[in-house]
C-alpha angles and dihedrals in degrees: 000000000000089000092054089047091051091046091049093049091048092049091048093049090047091050093049090048092048092049094047090048090055092048096058116109121253127203089241088064087075101047095110097040121115145254092046113232120230103183091198091055098042095044095049117105124004120338124182124206139191121197152163135209114217126193125227091280093054094252114145106240099168138021124195148164128219133203112199124195105195132183138168133203103193107300095348120088141180121206107190107194127193114191123202114192127204090240090061097257123129134205137185129210125177115196118201107199137184127198113224130188121292096029092297124142136192122198144178136198132173094253095043116097107229116327134333118226127203144162133200125214127168108326095339139086124192117199127180128188147140116250126201096225119194112217123171095335096316131094122225127189108227131176123236126202102192124192123186126187124195108221100177136338093289105027130072130170122211131195119180126183116211119206143165124202087354092300114125110238100178146296139265116214120192139176116206124203120190114217 
């Protein structure tokens, strides 16, 4: 009896995991969406952003604004970001990005562990990377799954899920506005 219960529970858990795996979004889901995003065009010039970080419960734990000075030379880009947090702290991140074939991108920043990898399709861009995140005097390596959606020629929305060891820690939500 215990063996059957264990087998049933295992099959149920496997079925739920398989179904949730099938339900996750893919960059190809957005191939036909308009307006079509060209990351090099959107992130060229000055872009302003407003965002929040929410914890697992959905509580806003940090608000911030960002001013991005962006430039491209062919397929090589620099996104120079200045963050201004609601608690008065500031942060800088400089992305160095390269466009690859088939809408793919690779990028680096000083606080990113290794390389970031992304791909654009239709109006969307999916970006995944590991960030060295300082918290209370310690640094933690956390994974970001970052989705951006172009709404119109000047507006983009961004939702990033932050996790460690596969456990969701929170989300970052941003609204970008190109000047």
